[in-house]
C-alpha positions as CSV (number, residue, x, y, z in Angstrom):
1,M,3.8,79.2,-80.8
2,T,7.3,77.8,-79.7
3,L,8.1,75.4,-76.9
4,A,9.8,78.2,-75.1
5,G,6.6,80.6,-75.6
6,F,4.5,77.8,-74.3
7,S,6.7,77.4,-70.9
8,V,6.6,80.9,-70.4
9,F,2.9,80.8,-70.7
10,V,2.8,78.0,-68.0
11,G,4.7,79.7,-65.6
12,L,3.1,83.1,-66.0
13,V,-0.4,81.1,-65.2
14,L,1.0,78.9,-62.6
15,F,2.2,82.5,-60.7
16,A,-1.3,84.0,-61.1
17,V,-3.1,81.4,-59.8
18,I,-0.6,80.8,-56.9
19,S,-0.7,84.5,-55.9
20,P,-2.9,85.0,-53.0
21,G,-6.8,86.4,-53.6
22,P,-10.4,85.8,-53.1
23,A,-9.9,82.3,-54.9
24,V,-7.2,81.0,-52.3
25,L,-8.9,82.3,-49.6
26,M,-12.2,80.6,-50.0
27,S,-10.5,77.5,-51.4
28,A,-8.8,77.1,-47.7
29,R,-12.3,78.2,-45.8
30,T,-14.0,75.1,-47.6
31,G,-11.8,72.8,-47.4
32,L,-11.5,73.7,-43.5
33,G,-15.5,73.9,-43.1
34,E,-16.9,71.3,-45.6
35,G,-14.2,69.2,-46.6
36,F,-12.1,68.1,-49.7
37,R,-14.8,67.0,-52.2
38,T,-16.6,70.1,-51.6
39,G,-13.5,71.6,-52.2
40,V,-13.1,70.2,-55.4
41,M,-16.2,71.5,-56.7
42,L,-15.3,75.1,-55.5
43,A,-12.0,74.9,-57.4
44,L,-14.0,73.8,-60.7
45,G,-16.1,76.8,-60.5
46,I,-13.3,79.2,-60.0
47,A,-11.6,77.3,-62.9
48,C,-14.5,78.2,-64.8
49,G,-14.9,81.8,-63.7
50,A,-10.9,82.1,-64.9
51,V,-11.7,80.7,-68.1
52,I,-14.5,83.2,-68.6
53,W,-12.0,86.0,-67.9
54,A,-9.5,84.2,-69.9
55,L,-11.7,84.0,-73.1
56,A,-12.5,87.6,-72.6
57,A,-9.0,88.5,-72.7
58,M,-8.7,86.4,-75.7
59,F,-11.2,88.5,-77.6
60,G,-10.2,92.0,-76.5
61,L,-12.3,93.1,-73.3
62,H,-9.5,94.7,-72.0
63,L,-9.7,97.1,-75.2
64,I,-13.4,98.1,-74.2
65,F,-12.6,98.8,-70.4
66,D,-9.8,101.1,-72.0
67,A,-12.3,102.7,-74.3
68,V,-14.6,103.1,-71.4
69,P,-13.1,103.2,-68.0
70,S,-16.5,103.4,-66.3
71,L,-17.4,99.9,-67.3
72,L,-14.6,98.6,-65.6
73,W,-15.4,100.8,-62.6
74,A,-19.1,99.1,-62.5
75,L,-17.5,95.8,-62.4
76,K,-15.3,96.6,-59.7
77,I,-17.8,97.9,-57.6
78,G,-20.1,95.0,-57.9
79,G,-16.9,92.3,-57.6
80,A,-16.3,94.4,-54.3
81,A,-19.8,94.2,-53.1
82,Y,-19.7,90.7,-53.7
83,L,-16.5,89.7,-51.4
84,M,-18.1,92.5,-49.1
85,W,-21.3,90.7,-48.7
86,M,-19.2,87.3,-48.3
87,A,-16.8,89.0,-45.7
88,W,-20.5,90.0,-44.1
89,H,-21.8,86.6,-43.4
90,L,-18.1,85.2,-42.3
91,W,-18.1,87.7,-39.6
92,R,-21.7,87.4,-38.5
93,D,-21.8,83.8,-38.4
94,A,-18.3,83.0,-36.8
95,K,-19.9,82.5,-33.5
96,A,-22.2,80.2,-34.9
97,P,-21.0,76.3,-33.9
98,F,-19.2,74.1,-35.9
99,I,-22.2,71.2,-37.1
100,A,-20.7,68.0,-37.8
101,E,-21.4,64.4,-37.6
102,D,-18.4,62.1,-36.5
103,T,-16.1,64.7,-36.6
104,R,-16.9,64.9,-40.5
105,P,-18.1,68.6,-41.9
106,V,-21.6,69.0,-43.4
107,P,-20.9,70.2,-46.6
108,R,-23.1,72.4,-49.0
109,S,-24.3,70.8,-52.4
110,S,-22.3,70.4,-55.3
111,L,-24.0,72.7,-57.5
112,G,-23.5,75.5,-54.5
113,A,-19.9,74.8,-54.1
114,F,-19.7,75.2,-58.0
115,R,-21.4,78.4,-58.1
116,L,-19.4,80.2,-55.2
117,G,-16.4,79.0,-56.8
118,L,-17.6,80.6,-59.9
119,W,-18.9,83.9,-58.7
120,T,-15.9,84.3,-56.4
121,N,-13.5,84.5,-59.3
122,L,-15.9,86.5,-61.6
123,S,-16.3,89.2,-58.6
124,N,-12.5,90.2,-59.5
125,P,-12.6,91.7,-63.0
126,K,-8.8,92.5,-62.7
127,A,-8.6,88.8,-63.8
128,V,-9.2,89.6,-67.4
129,V,-6.5,92.5,-67.4
130,M,-4.1,89.8,-65.9
131,Y,-4.8,87.6,-68.5
132,S,-4.8,89.9,-71.3
133,S,-1.0,90.7,-70.2
134,I,-0.5,87.3,-70.5
135,F,-1.5,86.7,-73.8
136,L,0.0,89.9,-75.0
137,G,3.3,88.9,-74.0
138,T,3.5,85.3,-75.0
139,I,1.2,84.8,-78.1
140,G,1.9,86.4,-81.3
141,P,-0.9,86.8,-84.1
142,G,-2.2,84.2,-86.4
143,T,-1.9,81.6,-83.7
144,P,-4.0,78.2,-84.6
145,V,-7.4,78.0,-82.6
146,W,-6.2,74.8,-81.4
147,V,-3.2,76.0,-79.6
148,L,-5.3,78.7,-78.0
149,A,-7.7,75.6,-76.7
150,C,-4.3,74.3,-75.5
151,L,-3.6,77.4,-73.4
152,I,-7.3,77.7,-72.1
153,A,-7.0,73.9,-71.1
154,V,-3.7,75.0,-69.2
155,I,-5.3,77.9,-67.2
156,L,-8.4,75.4,-66.4
157,V,-6.3,72.9,-65.1
158,A,-4.1,75.0,-63.4
159,E,-6.8,76.6,-61.2
160,T,-8.6,73.6,-60.5
161,A,-5.5,71.7,-59.5
162,W,-4.0,74.4,-57.4
163,N,-7.3,75.3,-55.3
164,S,-8.1,71.5,-55.0
165,L,-4.7,71.4,-53.3
166,V,-5.4,74.1,-51.2
167,A,-8.6,72.7,-50.0
168,R,-7.2,69.2,-49.7
169,I,-4.5,70.8,-47.1
170,F,-7.1,72.7,-45.0
171,S,-9.4,69.6,-45.1
172,M,-7.0,67.4,-43.1
173,D,-8.1,66.1,-39.9
174,R,-5.0,68.3,-37.9
175,T,-6.0,71.2,-39.7
176,R,-9.8,71.2,-39.1
177,A,-9.3,70.2,-35.6
178,A,-7.4,73.4,-34.9
179,Y,-10.3,75.3,-37.0
180,I,-12.8,74.0,-35.0
181,S,-11.2,74.9,-31.6
182,L,-10.6,78.4,-32.9
183,K,-13.8,78.6,-35.5
184,T,-14.7,82.5,-34.2
185,V,-11.2,83.8,-34.7
186,I,-10.5,82.1,-38.0
187,D,-13.7,83.3,-39.8
188,R,-13.5,87.0,-38.9
189,C,-9.7,86.5,-40.1
190,F,-10.8,85.2,-43.3
191,G,-14.0,87.5,-43.7
192,A,-11.8,90.8,-43.0
193,A,-9.2,89.4,-45.1
194,L,-12.3,89.1,-48.0
195,A,-13.6,92.6,-47.3
196,L,-9.7,94.2,-47.8
197,L,-9.4,92.3,-51.3
198,G,-12.9,93.8,-52.0
199,V,-11.3,97.4,-51.0
200,K,-8.2,96.8,-52.6
201,I,-10.2,95.7,-56.1
202,V,-11.6,99.1,-55.9
203,A,-8.8,101.0,-54.9
204,T,-6.6,99.9,-58.0
C-alpha cells in the first residue's frame, strides 16, 4: 500500500468517524451527564464496535448481505430497536433531577460505559457497508496482513480519540452547568435524535 493510498484511507476513516451518528450523540450525552473518564470508556467501546464492523467488512460480510438481504434487514431492525430503547429511556427519565456531589457527575461503571459504547456502534449495521466501501476503494488484493492490522489500528485510534474529544468538550464545567439548568429539554432532544437515527437506519 502506497503512502498516498494510506493517506486516502485515513482521510476517509476520519470523515466516517466525525460524521454525526449514534456514537457521537452518546459521547456528548455521556460527557454531559457522567464526565470525561466515563466518556473515554464509552469511546473505547465505540471503537471496539467499529473494529468489529471493519473486520466484518474486511472478511466480506457485505457480500453475505448482498446475497441474503433479509439478514441485513434483520440487523437493521435490531439496531433500530436498540436505539429506540435508549431514546425512550432518555425521554422518560428527562425530568429526573441531576444527581451530583460537589457538582461532579455520578458515572456508571467503566464496564457499563464500555458496554454501552460497544452496543451503540454495533446497533448500526450500515457501518459494515461504509467500511466495505473504504476498503474496496483503497486496498488492493494481496495486501500484507501487517498493513491490514495497521489500518484496523487507525480505525481504533480514530474512533477512540474523536469520541473522547466529544466527551471532553461536553464534560467541561460550563457546558455541564448549562446542561443541569436545561436537563429536561436537552435529554429529550438527545432522545428524539436517537429515535430519528433509528428510523433512518430502517428507512435507508
